[in-house]
N, C-alpha and C positions, 0 to 999 in steps of 0.2 A: 527675228527680233530687231528692234530699232534702237540705236543710240541717239537720243535727242536731248542735248544739254540744256533745253529750255522746258523740259517736261516735269511733271510732278514726280515721276519715277526718278529722274536725275537728282532732283532736289532732296528727295526723301530716302531712296535706297537703290542706287544704281548697280549694286555689286553682282546681282545675277546677270545683268546685261554685260558687265565687264567680263564675267566668266565666259559667257558665250562669245564675246569678241576675241578673247585670248585663244579659245579653242577653235572657233569656226571662221572668224574674220579678223585676223591679226593686223591686216591692212584694210581697215574698214572705210567704206565710202558711203557718205550720207547723200541719198538722192534728194531729200527734202531741203537740206541746207547747203549741199555742194561743198563738203569738206571731207578730208581724210582723217583717220585717227589711228594711232599706234597704241597698243595696250600691253604688249609683252615687255618685260623688264629689259631684256637685252636690246630691243629696238628703241625704247624710250631713252635708255642710257646712251646708246650710240648717237641718237639724234641730238641730245644735249651736248655731246662732245663736238659734234660737227656743225658749228655755228655758221660756217660758210654755205652749207647746203640748206640747213634749217634756220632761216633768217628770222631775227626778232624785229627787224626794221619795218615790218608791215603791221605790227600790233601783236598782242599776246592773248587777246580774247577773241572769240569767234565773231562777235559783232564788228570789231575793228578789222579783222582779217578778211571778212566778206567784202570789204570795199576794194581789196586788191590794189591798194595804193601804198607806195613806200612813204613813210613818214619822214619829214624833215623836222626832227625834234631833238630837244636836249634832255628828254626823259630817259634815264639810264636803262630801263628795262626794254625800251623799243629802239635800241641802238645796237649795231654790230661793231666788232673790232675793225679798224684800230680806234675809231672815235670813241667807242664804248670804253676801251682800255684807258684812254687818256682821262675821261671823266671819272672812271672808277678809281684811278690812282689818287685823284683829288679827294673824293668823298670817303674813301676807306681809311684815310688818316685819322678820322674821328670815330671809326667803327671797328677797331681792332679787338681781338678777344681780350687782351689785357685791359683795354679801355672800358670794355663792358663789365669786366670783373670788378673794376673800381666803382661801378654804379650800384653794387648790391645794397649798400646802406639806403640809398634812395628808393630802390625797388621795394625793399622790406618795409620801409616807412610808409610808402603809399599803399601797398597792399594791406598792411596791418590796419591802416586807418579806415579803409573800406570794410574790412572784416569786423573791426570793432564797432562800426556803425550798426551792424546787425546783431550785436551781442544781446542775448536775452530773448531774441525772437524765435518762436517755435516754427513759424511759417514764413518763408521768403522765396525769392526766385534766384537761383544760383547764378544765372546769367544776367538777367535784367538788373538785379540789385548788387551784383558783385563782378562777375567776369567781364561784363560789357563796360564797366566803369573804370577799372584801374589801368588797363593797358593804354588807353588814350591819355589818361592823366600822366602816366610815366613818359611816354614818347613825346607828348606835347611839352611837358616840363623840360625834358632834355633838349628839345628844339629851342626853347626860350619863349614859348607861348605864355602870356601872363595868366596867373591863377584867375579862375572865373570865366575864362574863354575856352578852356580845354575841352569840355564836353561838347561844345558846338562842333568841334572837329569830327567827333564821332557821329553826330547827327548828319553832317554833310556827307561823310563817307558812306554811311548806311544808305542814304538816298541815292548817291551816285552809283553804287554797286547793285541796287535793286533792279530786278528784271521781272516783268509780268510774264505769266506762263505763255509759252510759245510766241513771245515777242523778243526778238534778239537784241534790239537796240535800246539804248538808255532812254528812260522816260524824260518827259519835259521837266518834271521836278528834279530828276537826277542831274540833268544838264545844268540847270540853274544852280544846284548845289555844288557841282564840280567847278563851275566858273567862280562861284562865291569863295570857295576854299582856295582856289588858285590866286584870286585877287587879294585875299587876306594874307597869304604867305608872301606875295610880292611886296605888299606894304610893310610887312614885318621885316623882310630882308633889307629894305631901304632904311627902316628904323634902326636895325642892328648895325648897319654900316655907319650910321650917325652916332649911335650910342651903344657900343658893343658891350657884351657881358662875356661870361665864360661858357655859354651854352653852344649847342651844335651850330646853329645858324651863324652866330658870330665867328665861330672857328672856321666855318666854310668860307666866310668873307675873306679871311686872311690866308687860307690854304693855297699853297703853290707847289708846283713841281717842274723840273726841267726835263725835257725830252732828250732824245739822243743827239739832237742838233743844238742842245743847250738853250732852246727856246723855253721861256718861262710861261707856264699856263696858270690862269686864274679862273674862278667862276664869276660870272656876272649875276645881277639880281634875278634875271629870268631863270638862269640855271639853278640858283639856290631855291627859288620859289617852286620850281618844278620838282626838284628833288625832295623838298620838304613835303609837298603834297603826297608823293609816293611813299615817303618814309612814315608820314602820319597815318596814311590809310593802311599800309601793310603792317605797321607796328601796332595798330589797334585791332584790326579784324583777325589777324592770324592767331594771336594769343587768346582772344575771346572765344573763337571757335575751337581752339585746341583744348582749352580748359573744359568747355562744355562737352565736347566729344569724349574727352577722357573721363569725365564724371559719369557719363552714360555707360561707357565701357566698364567702369568699375561697378556700376549698378547692375549690369547684366552679368558680371563675373565677380560675385562677392568674395570668392576664395582668393582672388588677386588683391582685392582691397584688404582682406585680412592679413595678407603678407606685408602690405605697406604699413598697416597698423602695428604689426610686430616689429618692423624694421624700416624706419624712414629712409635709410640709405638706398632703398630700392627705387625711390622716386625718379632719379635721373634715367634709369633703365626703363621705367614705366613710361616716361615721356617719349622715348624713342619708339616704343611699341604703339603708343597713341598716334604718333606721327605716321607710322607705317600703316596701321589699320584704318585710320580715319584722317588722312591728310587734309588740312583746312583748304588748301588749294588743290582742286581735283584735276585740273589740267593746266598746261602751259601751251599757248598757241605759237605756231611757227609758220613760215611761208617758204615753200621749196623753191630753190633757185635753179634746180636741174631735175631731170628724171631720177627717181630713186627706186632701184629694184631691191625688193626684200622678199624673204620667205613668206609667201602669202599674197604677193601682188606688187604692182608698181604704182608709185605716186608720181603723177606727171609734174613737170616743172610748172611753177606758178600756181600751186595749190595750197589753200589754207589747210594746215595740218595740226591736229591736237595731239600733244604728248600726254596721254592720260595717266597721270601719276597714280590716281586712285585705283587703277587696274594693275599697273606695274608693280605696286607694292604688295599685291596679293598673288603674284605669279607663283604657282606651285613648283616651277622649275628652279626657283631661287629660294623660296621659303617653305619649310616644312609646316604642315598644318596652317596654311596661309590665312584662313578665315578665323582662327582662334586668337584670342587676346591673351598673350603670354608674356608677362613682364620679365621673365628670365631669358627671353630670346636674345640671341646674339648673332651677329653675322653681317648680312649683305649691306651694300652701300645704300644709304637712305637717299631717296629722291624727293622727300617732302619739301625741302627747301631749294629745289632745283639742283643743278649740277653743272660744273664747268664754268664757262665765262659768266653765266648769269646766276650763279649760286647766290643765295640770299645774304646780303651784308648783315642783316639783323638777326640771323639765326641764333647766335649766342645770347642775344638779349631775350628772344622769345623763349629759349630754354630756361634762362634764369628766372624770368617772370613766372613761367609755368611751374617751375620747381618751388618757388616761394609760395605760390598760390596753393599748391597741394599740401605743402607743409602746414599752411594755415587751416585748410580744410580738415586735415588729419587732426590737428590740435584742437580746433574749436568745434567741429561738427563731425566727429568720427562715425556717427551712426545717424543716417537720414533715410527717410522714405521718399522716393520720387513719385510725384503725381503724374503718372504716364499719360493720363487723359489731358493734362495741361501742357504737354510737350509741344513746342512749335519750332519749326525749322525756318531758316532764312531762304529766300528765293533770290539768289545773287548770281552774277555772271559766271564766275568760276570758283566761288567760295562756298564751302559746305559746312553746315553746323547749325547750332540751335540759337534761337532768339529768346526762348523761355524754357527754363527747367524748374518748375515749382517743387520745393522740397519741404518736408516736415521733419524737424529735429526730434529724434528720440532721446 
C-alpha cells in the first residue's frame, strides 16, 4: 500500500492505509514524496515530546518540509524552543482556560444567531450554512476584526489550505489569499496600536514578560499579524471540521446520538471521541535533526517526517475497539490538538464552540436525515473533514 497525503484516498478515507502502516510499516518511507511517517501512538507521542530531534522550524506541512530549509519566522508553530517559548509566553496570556471560559456568552450568542437563521427550514447544509460560518465569526470577533469583514477570513483560509490532487504545493490563488490575509492583519495590528480596544490583537499589543535576565519582551506588528493569521485559520477550520465529522459519526452510529438526546451532559465526552476517531488535523510535520532508530526502522537526519495523528488515535495497542465510535470511552492521552511544546493554545475554545454547537443541534434539529449523495469533503494540506453535509429535518 502507499500513504499519499495528496490522494483522494487520504482526503476521503485513509484509515485502512493507517492500519497497514501501524502493522507493516510503522516507520514508513514514501518513495514518491521522500518523507517518513510515524503511525503508532507511542512513536507519535514520543516525537511530540522530543522537539529537539523532531524540529518544527522547517515547517509543519509536507509541502513546506519538502524544501528542507529552516525558516526564519515569527510564526509560533514553526519555531523551536527557546524562541518558541518566549513567544508562547506572550500570546498565552490571552488564551488561558479561564479566559476562554469567560467567552462562553459570546460563543453562545454567535452560534445561536446562526442556528436561528435556519429556523423553520426543512432542508439546509449543516456545514455550509452553519458549521463553516460561526467559528470564523467567533475567532475574528475575539481578534477585533470588524463585523462584516469576518467571513472574508474564512474564504482566504479555505483558499490558502486547498490542495489539488497529487499537487503538494499551494495554488496560485491560495498564495494570493495567504498574502492578502497577512496584509490585512498587519494593517489591523497597526490600527489597534493607534486605537486599542479590549480584543485579542489590542491585548497582544500591550502584552509583555520578563525573561530570566529581566529583559522585557514585547510583540511587534509583524509578530501580531503572523499570530493572528495562524489563530484565525486554526480557529475557524478546526471547529468546522470537528462539528462536521462529529455529525457524520452520529449519523453512522444513531445509538450514540440517542444517548446524547437522553442526556446532553454526554456531549463533552462525545467531543473527545470525535477528536480521537476523526481528528481535524490528520498529521503534524517535523524535520529530524539526527538519525532516529525506532522499532521498525531508522529515520535519517534531515528527513521530513509526518506524525500521523489520524493513525495514532486508532492504535489498538492503546484503544480498545479503536475503529468504533463510543462516547463512553475514557482513557488515553489525546493527540488531536498536538502534544508537548506545540500543544494547541486554542483547544479549550474549540471544545467550547463544539459543545455549544451540538447543544444547539440537539435542541433544534434532534432528528435529521443526511443526504449521503450530497456529502463533499475538503482537499486540504493536512485538514480533514466535510465542506457539505446536506440534511433534511424530520
